[in-house]
C-alpha positions as CSV (number, residue, x, y, z in Angstrom):
1,M,-4.4,-235.9,113.8
2,H,-5.2,-234.4,110.9
3,F,-8.7,-233.5,110.7
4,P,-9.3,-231.7,106.8
5,S,-12.6,-231.8,106.4
6,L,-12.9,-230.1,110.0
7,G,-10.8,-227.6,109.4
8,R,-12.9,-226.9,105.6
9,R,-16.1,-226.3,107.9
10,V,-14.2,-223.8,110.4
11,L,-12.8,-222.1,107.1
12,A,-16.1,-221.9,106.0
13,G,-18.1,-221.2,108.9
14,L,-15.8,-217.9,109.9
15,A,-16.3,-217.1,106.2
16,V,-19.8,-217.0,106.6
17,A,-19.5,-215.2,109.8
18,T,-17.6,-212.5,108.4
19,L,-19.9,-211.9,105.3
20,A,-23.1,-211.7,108.0
21,A,-21.0,-209.0,109.9
22,C,-20.6,-206.8,106.6
23,A,-24.4,-206.9,105.7
24,H,-25.6,-206.3,109.2
25,D,-22.7,-203.2,109.8
26,H,-24.5,-201.1,107.6
27,E,-28.3,-202.8,107.1
28,D,-29.9,-198.7,107.4
29,V,-27.7,-198.1,104.3
30,T,-31.1,-198.6,101.7
31,V,-29.4,-195.8,98.5
32,T,-31.4,-196.5,95.7
33,S,-30.7,-192.8,93.9
34,A,-27.6,-190.3,94.0
35,R,-28.5,-186.9,93.8
36,I,-25.4,-185.4,91.4
37,E,-25.2,-181.5,91.8
38,V,-23.2,-178.9,89.9
39,L,-21.9,-176.3,92.3
40,N,-21.4,-172.4,91.6
41,S,-18.5,-170.9,93.2
42,G,-20.6,-169.7,95.9
43,G,-21.7,-173.6,96.5
44,T,-25.5,-173.6,94.7
45,A,-26.9,-176.2,92.9
46,V,-26.8,-174.7,89.3
47,Q,-28.1,-178.4,88.2
48,T,-29.0,-181.3,89.8
49,V,-29.1,-185.0,87.9
50,T,-30.3,-187.4,89.8
51,V,-29.8,-191.2,88.8
52,T,-30.7,-194.8,89.8
53,P,-29.4,-197.9,88.3
54,N,-32.0,-197.9,85.4
55,N,-32.8,-193.9,84.8
56,V,-31.5,-190.4,84.7
57,T,-33.5,-187.4,85.2
58,G,-32.6,-184.2,85.0
59,G,-29.1,-185.1,82.6
60,P,-26.6,-184.8,80.7
61,L,-24.0,-183.0,83.1
62,Q,-23.1,-179.8,81.8
63,L,-19.1,-178.8,82.4
64,T,-17.2,-176.3,80.6
65,R,-14.0,-177.3,78.9
66,G,-11.0,-176.7,81.2
67,A,-12.7,-175.9,84.1
68,A,-12.8,-177.8,87.4
69,T,-16.5,-178.2,88.1
70,T,-17.3,-178.9,91.6
71,I,-19.2,-181.9,91.9
72,R,-21.8,-183.0,94.6
73,V,-23.1,-186.1,95.5
74,T,-26.6,-186.9,98.1
75,W,-27.3,-190.6,98.1
76,L,-31.1,-191.0,98.7
77,D,-33.0,-194.2,99.8
78,A,-36.4,-194.9,98.5
79,S,-38.4,-192.1,99.8
80,G,-36.0,-189.7,98.3
81,A,-34.6,-188.7,101.7
82,A,-31.1,-188.5,102.5
83,D,-29.2,-192.3,103.2
84,P,-27.1,-192.5,106.2
85,A,-23.8,-193.5,104.0
86,N,-23.9,-189.7,103.7
87,S,-22.4,-188.9,106.7
88,D,-20.5,-192.7,107.3
89,G,-17.3,-192.4,107.1
90,D,-16.8,-196.2,105.4
91,F,-18.3,-194.8,102.3
92,Q,-17.0,-192.6,99.7
93,V,-18.4,-191.7,96.3
94,R,-16.5,-192.8,93.3
95,F,-16.7,-191.6,89.6
96,A,-15.5,-193.8,86.7
97,P,-14.9,-191.8,83.6
98,P,-14.3,-194.4,80.4
99,A,-10.8,-194.0,79.0
100,G,-9.6,-191.4,76.6
101,S,-12.9,-189.3,77.9
102,G,-10.9,-186.5,78.7
103,L,-12.4,-186.5,82.8
104,S,-11.3,-186.7,85.3
105,F,-12.5,-186.9,89.2
106,S,-11.0,-186.4,92.9
107,L,-12.7,-186.0,95.8
108,T,-12.2,-182.8,97.5
109,A,-9.4,-182.8,100.5
110,G,-11.9,-184.0,103.7
111,S,-15.3,-185.0,101.4
112,R,-16.9,-188.4,101.3
113,T,-19.2,-186.5,99.0
114,Q,-18.1,-183.7,96.8
115,G,-15.3,-183.2,94.7
116,V,-14.1,-181.9,91.5
117,M,-14.8,-182.8,87.9
118,T,-13.0,-182.0,84.9
119,G,-13.6,-182.2,81.4
120,T,-10.5,-181.5,78.4
121,T,-12.1,-182.6,75.9
122,L,-14.9,-181.5,74.2
123,Q,-17.8,-183.8,74.3
124,S,-20.9,-182.8,72.2
125,T,-22.6,-186.4,73.0
126,A,-23.0,-187.0,76.2
127,V,-20.1,-189.5,77.8
128,Q,-21.4,-192.2,80.0
129,V,-19.4,-192.2,83.6
130,G,-20.0,-194.5,86.1
131,V,-20.7,-193.1,89.7
132,Q,-20.7,-195.4,92.8
133,L,-21.2,-195.2,96.4
134,Y,-18.1,-197.0,97.6
135,H,-17.9,-198.8,100.9
136,T,-13.8,-198.3,101.8
137,G,-13.8,-201.2,104.1
138,E,-15.2,-203.8,102.8
139,N,-13.6,-202.3,98.6
140,H,-17.1,-203.0,97.0
141,S,-19.5,-200.6,95.5
142,D,-22.5,-200.4,97.0
143,F,-24.7,-199.2,94.5
144,D,-23.6,-198.5,90.6
145,A,-25.2,-196.2,87.8
146,R,-24.2,-193.8,85.3
147,V,-24.4,-190.3,84.5
148,P,-24.1,-189.1,81.3
149,V,-21.7,-185.6,80.7
150,T,-21.0,-182.9,78.1
151,V,-17.9,-180.7,77.6
152,I,-18.5,-177.5,76.5
153,N,-16.3,-174.9,74.9
154,P,-16.5,-171.7,77.8
155,P,-18.6,-168.8,77.3
156,A,-16.7,-166.5,74.5
């Protein structure tokens, strides 16, 4: 016997169950903003920018041309407290510089919230760089915003 409509209903039910499992697994992740810090060689924040999907406070991030700049992101909830996503191994920060901007980002080995951003092209006008809380286990972003970045010449 062939039951094509039954098969479609079973598949639809499995899809709904899978989506429900995703939402349930990380219901404690309630990120509403990201605190992005530029760190000096000693690991101390020398600049802090906070972004939401619609607002930027303290920007732009300022990089020195050619210098590998350490960037740390802390995901925050609505109260401004650190969100559980910061220590959840299923999430990582991703920066998406626009093509041709001369900006790049790579995660520090073993870290999901810290990495190195480098600018090779002077950017006196801020470039909008995407920042994401990326859910690696499910291949989607759970938070998206933009942070302005400028690149300056090294001090003389």
